[in-house]
C-alpha positions as CSV (number, residue, x, y, z in Angstrom):
1,M,136.7,78.2,121.7
2,T,134.8,81.4,122.4
3,R,133.5,81.3,125.9
4,L,135.9,81.7,128.9
5,C,134.8,81.2,132.5
6,F,137.2,83.2,134.8
7,V,137.1,82.0,138.4
8,G,139.0,84.7,140.3
9,P,139.7,85.7,143.9
10,S,138.6,89.3,143.5
11,W,135.6,90.3,145.5
12,I,132.5,91.4,143.6
13,T,129.6,93.6,144.8
14,R,126.3,94.4,143.2
15,R,124.1,97.5,143.2
16,G,120.9,96.8,141.3
17,N,122.1,95.6,137.9
18,E,125.5,97.1,138.3
19,Y,128.6,95.0,139.3
20,R,131.8,96.3,140.8
21,C,135.1,94.8,141.8
22,F,138.6,95.9,142.9
23,P,140.0,98.4,140.3
24,W,143.3,96.6,140.3
25,F,141.7,93.3,139.3
26,L,140.3,94.9,136.2
27,K,143.5,96.7,135.4
28,L,145.5,93.4,135.8
29,N,143.2,91.3,133.6
30,E,141.5,93.6,131.1
31,T,144.0,92.8,128.3
32,F,143.7,89.1,128.8
33,I,139.9,89.1,129.1
34,G,139.7,91.1,125.9
35,F,141.1,88.3,123.9
36,F,137.8,86.3,124.4
37,P,134.5,87.1,122.7
38,E,132.5,86.0,125.8
39,V,133.7,85.9,129.4
40,V,131.8,84.9,132.6
41,L,133.5,86.3,135.7
42,L,132.9,84.4,138.9
43,G,134.1,85.7,142.3
44,P,133.1,85.9,146.0
45,E,130.2,88.4,146.4
46,A,130.5,91.1,149.1
47,E,127.2,91.7,150.7
48,G,126.2,93.2,154.1
49,S,128.9,92.5,156.6
50,V,130.5,89.9,154.4
51,G,133.4,91.3,152.4
52,P,137.2,91.9,152.2
53,S,139.1,93.3,155.2
54,Q,141.5,95.2,153.0
55,G,141.5,97.1,149.8
56,P,139.4,100.1,148.7
57,A,136.1,100.9,150.3
58,L,133.0,99.7,148.4
59,S,132.4,103.3,147.1
60,D,135.8,103.2,145.4
61,W,135.4,100.0,143.6
62,A,135.4,100.1,139.8
63,T,132.3,99.5,137.7
64,I,132.6,96.6,135.4
65,E,131.7,97.9,131.9
66,L,133.3,95.4,129.6
67,H,130.9,94.5,126.9
68,N,132.1,90.9,126.6
69,V,131.9,90.1,130.3
70,R,129.0,88.8,132.4
71,V,129.5,88.7,136.2
72,R,128.3,86.2,138.7
73,G,128.8,86.5,142.4
74,L,129.3,83.4,144.6
75,P,127.9,83.4,148.2
76,M,130.3,83.8,151.1
77,R,128.0,83.6,154.2
78,G,128.5,80.9,156.8
79,G,131.3,78.6,157.7
80,R,133.7,76.9,155.2
81,M,131.4,73.9,154.6
82,R,128.3,75.9,154.2
83,R,130.0,78.3,151.8
84,S,131.2,75.4,149.6
85,V,127.8,73.9,149.4
86,S,126.1,77.2,148.5
87,Q,128.8,78.0,145.9
88,L,128.6,74.6,144.1
89,P,125.4,75.2,142.1
90,G,126.8,78.5,140.6
91,L,130.1,76.9,139.8
92,W,128.5,73.8,138.3
93,R,126.1,75.8,136.0
94,N,128.7,78.4,134.8
95,L,131.5,76.0,134.3
96,H,129.2,73.7,132.3
97,D,128.5,76.4,129.7
98,A,132.2,77.4,129.3
99,D,134.5,76.3,126.5
100,L,137.5,77.0,128.7
101,V,138.0,77.8,132.4
102,C,140.7,80.0,134.0
103,I,141.2,79.3,137.7
104,D,143.2,81.8,139.8
105,M,145.0,80.2,142.9
106,P,145.3,80.3,145.8
107,N,141.9,80.4,147.3
108,E,139.2,77.9,148.4
109,I,136.8,78.7,145.5
110,A,139.6,77.8,143.1
111,V,140.0,74.4,144.6
112,L,136.2,73.8,144.3
113,A,136.3,75.0,140.7
114,F,139.2,72.6,140.0
115,L,137.2,69.7,141.3
116,V,134.2,70.5,139.3
117,C,136.3,70.8,136.1
118,K,137.9,67.5,136.7
119,F,134.5,65.8,137.4
120,K,132.9,67.4,134.3
121,K,136.1,66.8,132.1
122,K,136.1,70.5,131.3
123,P,139.2,72.1,129.7
124,F,140.8,74.4,132.2
125,F,144.1,76.0,133.2
126,V,145.4,77.4,136.5
127,R,147.2,80.7,137.3
128,L,149.2,80.2,140.5
129,L,149.7,83.8,141.8
130,G,151.1,83.2,145.2
131,D,152.4,80.7,147.8
132,W,149.3,79.6,149.9
133,G,151.3,78.0,152.6
134,E,153.8,80.8,153.2
135,S,151.2,83.6,153.0
136,T,149.1,81.7,155.6
137,L,152.1,81.4,158.0
138,F,153.0,85.1,157.7
139,G,149.4,86.2,157.8
140,G,149.0,86.5,161.6
141,S,150.1,85.1,164.9
142,L,151.8,81.8,164.5
143,N,150.0,79.0,166.3
144,I,148.9,75.4,165.7
145,G,145.8,76.4,163.9
146,R,147.7,78.6,161.5
147,R,150.3,75.9,160.9
148,L,147.5,73.4,160.1
149,K,146.0,75.9,157.6
150,A,149.4,76.4,156.0
151,T,149.9,72.7,155.6
152,M,146.5,72.2,154.1
153,G,147.0,75.1,151.7
154,E,150.3,73.6,150.6
155,W,148.7,70.2,150.1
156,L,145.8,71.6,148.1
157,T,148.2,73.6,145.9
158,R,150.2,70.5,145.1
159,L,147.0,68.6,144.3
160,V,145.8,71.2,141.9
161,V,149.2,71.5,140.2
162,R,149.7,67.8,139.9
163,F,146.4,67.2,138.1
164,S,146.0,70.3,136.0
165,P,146.7,70.3,132.2
166,L,148.4,73.7,132.3
167,V,149.6,75.9,135.2
168,F,151.0,79.4,134.8
169,V,153.1,80.4,137.9
170,Q,153.8,83.9,138.9
171,G,157.5,84.1,139.8
172,R,160.6,81.9,139.6
173,S,160.3,80.7,143.2
174,L,156.9,79.2,142.5
175,Y,158.1,77.6,139.3
176,D,161.1,76.0,141.1
177,K,158.9,74.8,143.9
178,Y,156.0,73.2,142.0
179,R,157.4,72.2,138.6
180,R,158.5,68.8,139.9
181,Y,154.9,67.9,140.6
182,N,153.9,68.4,136.9
183,P,156.9,69.2,134.8
184,S,155.1,69.1,131.4
185,A,152.4,71.5,132.5
186,V,154.0,74.2,134.6
187,V,154.9,77.4,132.7
188,D,156.9,80.3,134.1
189,G,157.3,84.0,133.1
190,L,153.8,84.8,131.9
191,L,152.4,86.7,134.9
192,H,149.8,89.4,134.8
193,S,150.8,93.0,134.9
194,T,149.4,96.6,134.9
195,L,152.1,97.9,132.7
196,T,151.0,99.4,129.3
197,E,152.5,101.7,126.8
198,G,152.4,105.2,128.1
199,I,153.0,104.3,131.8
200,Y,156.8,104.1,131.5
201,H,158.7,107.2,132.7
202,E,162.5,107.7,132.3
203,K,164.1,109.5,135.2
204,H,167.8,110.5,134.9
205,S,168.6,112.4,138.1
206,A,170.6,110.7,140.8
207,S,169.8,113.4,143.4
208,F,167.4,112.8,146.3
209,H,165.0,115.0,148.1
210,D,165.8,116.2,151.6
211,P,164.5,114.2,153.5
212,I,164.9,111.2,151.3
213,R,161.4,110.0,150.2
214,I,160.8,106.3,150.7
215,L,157.7,104.9,149.2
216,T,155.8,101.6,149.8
217,V,152.6,100.6,147.9
218,S,151.2,97.6,149.7
219,S,148.3,96.1,151.6
220,L,148.9,96.8,155.3
221,I,149.0,93.1,156.4
222,Q,151.6,91.1,158.3
223,L,153.3,89.3,155.5
224,K,154.3,92.6,153.9
225,G,156.9,93.2,156.7
226,L,156.1,96.9,157.1
227,D,157.0,96.7,160.8
228,V,160.6,95.8,159.7
229,L,160.7,99.0,157.6
230,L,159.6,101.1,160.6
231,Q,162.5,99.6,162.6
232,A,164.9,100.4,159.7
233,L,163.7,104.0,159.7
234,R,164.6,104.3,163.4
235,L,168.1,103.0,162.7
236,M,168.6,105.4,159.8
237,M,167.5,108.3,161.8
238,A,169.8,107.3,164.7
239,E,172.7,107.5,162.1
240,G,171.6,111.0,161.1
241,L,170.1,110.1,157.8
242,H,167.1,112.4,156.9
243,V,164.3,110.2,155.6
244,E,160.5,110.1,155.4
245,W,158.2,107.2,154.5
246,W,155.1,107.4,152.4
247,C,152.9,104.3,152.8
248,V,150.2,103.9,150.2
249,G,147.6,101.3,150.9
250,Q,145.2,100.1,153.6
251,G,144.6,97.0,155.6
252,S,144.0,95.5,159.0
253,L,147.4,96.6,160.5
254,R,147.2,100.3,159.9
255,N,146.4,101.2,163.6
256,S,149.1,98.9,164.9
257,L,151.6,100.3,162.5
258,E,150.8,103.8,163.5
259,D,151.2,102.8,167.2
260,L,154.5,101.2,166.4
261,A,155.7,104.3,164.6
262,R,155.0,106.3,167.7
263,T,156.6,103.8,170.0
264,L,159.8,103.8,167.9
265,G,159.8,107.6,167.7
266,V,159.5,107.9,163.9
267,H,155.9,108.9,163.6
268,D,156.9,112.5,162.5
269,C,158.5,111.1,159.4
270,V,155.8,108.6,158.4
271,R,152.7,109.4,156.3
272,F,149.9,106.9,155.8
273,W,148.0,107.9,152.6
274,G,145.4,105.1,152.6
275,H,144.1,103.5,149.4
276,V,145.1,105.2,146.2
277,P,143.6,103.7,143.0
278,F,145.7,103.0,140.0
279,G,145.9,106.1,137.9
280,S,147.6,109.5,137.6
281,R,147.7,110.1,141.4
282,L,149.3,106.8,142.1
283,L,151.8,107.3,139.3
284,G,152.6,110.7,140.9
285,F,153.6,109.0,144.1
286,Y,156.0,106.8,142.2
287,R,157.5,109.8,140.3
288,D,157.8,112.0,143.4
289,A,159.6,109.3,145.5
290,D,163.3,108.6,145.7
291,I,163.3,104.9,146.7
292,F,160.7,102.2,146.6
293,V,161.0,99.7,149.4
294,L,159.2,96.3,149.6
295,P,160.1,94.5,152.8
296,S,157.8,91.5,152.3
297,H,158.3,88.2,154.1
298,T,157.0,86.5,150.9
299,E,155.7,87.6,147.5
300,G,154.7,86.1,144.2
301,V,155.7,88.9,141.9
302,S,154.6,92.3,143.3
303,I,152.6,94.4,140.8
304,A,153.6,97.6,142.8
305,L,157.2,96.6,142.3
306,L,156.8,96.4,138.6
307,E,155.0,99.8,138.6
308,A,157.8,101.4,140.5
309,M,160.4,100.0,138.1
310,A,158.4,101.4,135.2
311,Q,158.8,104.8,136.7
312,S,162.6,104.4,136.9
313,L,162.3,104.3,140.7
314,L,165.2,102.9,142.8
315,V,164.1,99.6,144.4
316,V,165.1,97.9,147.7
317,A,163.3,94.6,148.3
318,T,163.6,91.5,150.3
319,S,164.9,88.4,148.7
320,G,162.0,86.0,149.5
321,G,159.4,84.6,147.1
322,G,159.5,85.6,143.4
323,T,161.2,89.0,143.9
324,P,164.7,87.7,143.0
325,G,163.4,86.6,139.6
326,V,162.6,90.3,138.9
327,I,165.3,92.1,140.9
328,H,168.9,91.3,140.3
329,D,171.0,92.6,143.1
330,R,173.0,95.8,142.3
331,I,171.8,95.6,138.7
332,N,168.2,96.9,138.7
333,G,167.7,97.1,142.5
334,L,169.0,96.0,145.8
335,L,168.0,92.7,147.6
336,V,168.3,92.2,151.4
337,P,167.2,89.2,153.6
338,R,163.7,89.4,155.0
339,A,163.2,90.5,158.6
340,R,166.6,92.3,158.8
341,P,165.9,96.0,159.6
342,D,169.7,96.6,160.0
343,L,170.5,95.4,156.5
344,L,167.5,97.2,155.0
345,A,168.6,100.4,156.6
346,Q,172.1,99.9,155.3
347,A,170.9,99.3,151.7
348,I,168.9,102.5,151.7
349,A,171.9,104.4,153.1
350,N,174.2,102.9,150.5
351,L,171.9,104.3,147.7
352,A,172.0,107.7,149.2
353,S,175.8,107.8,149.0
354,D,176.4,106.2,145.6
355,K,175.1,108.4,142.7
356,E,176.7,106.3,140.0
357,L,175.0,103.1,141.2
358,C,171.6,105.0,141.4
359,I,171.9,106.2,137.7
360,R,172.7,102.6,136.5
361,M,169.9,101.0,138.5
362,R,167.3,103.5,137.4
363,Q,168.1,102.8,133.8
364,A,168.2,99.0,134.3
365,A,164.9,99.1,136.3
366,L,163.1,100.8,133.4
367,R,164.5,98.3,130.9
368,S,163.5,95.4,133.0
369,A,159.9,96.7,133.5
370,R,159.4,96.8,129.7
371,Q,159.7,93.0,129.7
372,Y,156.4,92.9,131.7
373,D,154.2,94.8,129.4
374,S,150.7,93.5,129.9
375,R,149.7,93.1,126.2
376,M,152.9,91.3,125.4
377,L,152.4,88.9,128.3
378,A,148.8,88.3,127.4
379,E,149.6,87.5,123.7
380,R,152.3,85.0,124.8
381,M,149.8,83.4,127.2
382,M,147.2,83.1,124.4
383,H,149.8,81.4,122.2
384,V,150.4,78.8,124.9
385,L,146.7,78.3,125.4
386,E,146.1,77.7,121.7
387,Q,148.9,75.2,121.6
388,K,147.3,73.3,124.5
389,F,143.6,73.6,123.8
390,G,143.2,74.6,120.2
391,E,142.1,77.7,118.4
392,I,140.5,80.5,120.4
393,H,138.2,82.8,118.4
394,K,139.6,86.3,119.2
395,G,137.5,88.9,120.9
396,W,137.9,92.6,121.6
397,T,141.6,93.1,122.0
398,T,141.8,96.9,122.1
399,D,142.0,98.8,125.4
400,L,139.0,97.9,127.6
401,P,137.5,100.9,129.4
402,T,136.8,100.8,133.1
403,K,135.0,103.5,135.1
404,S,135.6,104.5,138.6
405,P,132.4,105.7,140.4
């Protein structure tokens, strides 16, 4: 096998003959993509008013300059049925020419690609990166329409898992949830990662800044639970704890989060930095912070969480989704129930008063992060793929360059 068709959820935009996509998508997948001599990347194409509502602005997207990759955008205009009809010819043509297909779930294009692969009897595998049903439920105001979408997403996920020859799941919670639908095909522990040699940073000090610097790197969307963290800040300040929150990321809830910070009286200790691409500046945020907090209602396995651990950063996270598979309470981080600002505030306060625990958890976090090195994970995934589908003729496996405009 030499030619991979990668059906991903990352938006793609085109300027003349140049294609761009989210920088984090390239960083997450460049090692894996580099194992194949030829790759066709399919994704939803952003054009005009059609595009993502979160993430970096188009001008900040990364140029795709991987010599083994060709890019094809799939149309996104119109309603769901119209989009599916317009996407089908591109999927049909590109999947036909592939030796192997990688399908990233959950999204609607992935389901369509799954159906085409089944019809054409094309070898394929699935990477299940999140819980479609839960992310839909926590993605906005809960109503009948949203509940129906969550139910449909869950049903489609089960369908894909049940009839796929191989499914890599991101996080133990997804493994436990979906393994029973296809026990021989579902594989845990081989998620994607941005961690590479040179990113790891050992930090020994147990002392905190004054005020204590709390960092979150996240999309500003409802399922991330950032409103809960704002409420926790108010509780900590009421107890006399000096804290400040650095929020890195952008999304549809930024204005409402700023309004909530003012309403709660914590706006003076909150700083919204907007989108910061992966690189030295983002790593600087991790290294200058004291505690990384991830208050999500649900997660697969957070890439930002792994990056924080790789910087020896103390971690407080909610116990939903795949996070407990990475964070072991009081070993390499602290876990609290989701939607509990009181317990979140207490966990942060406990770290501020226990230097010995902080030193142990920093060391353990760094050790844990090294288990998610991207090259190591990609090599293990390739071994599983060859066991399932036969020999893959190796491509360019050195570091693959990307260029930010």
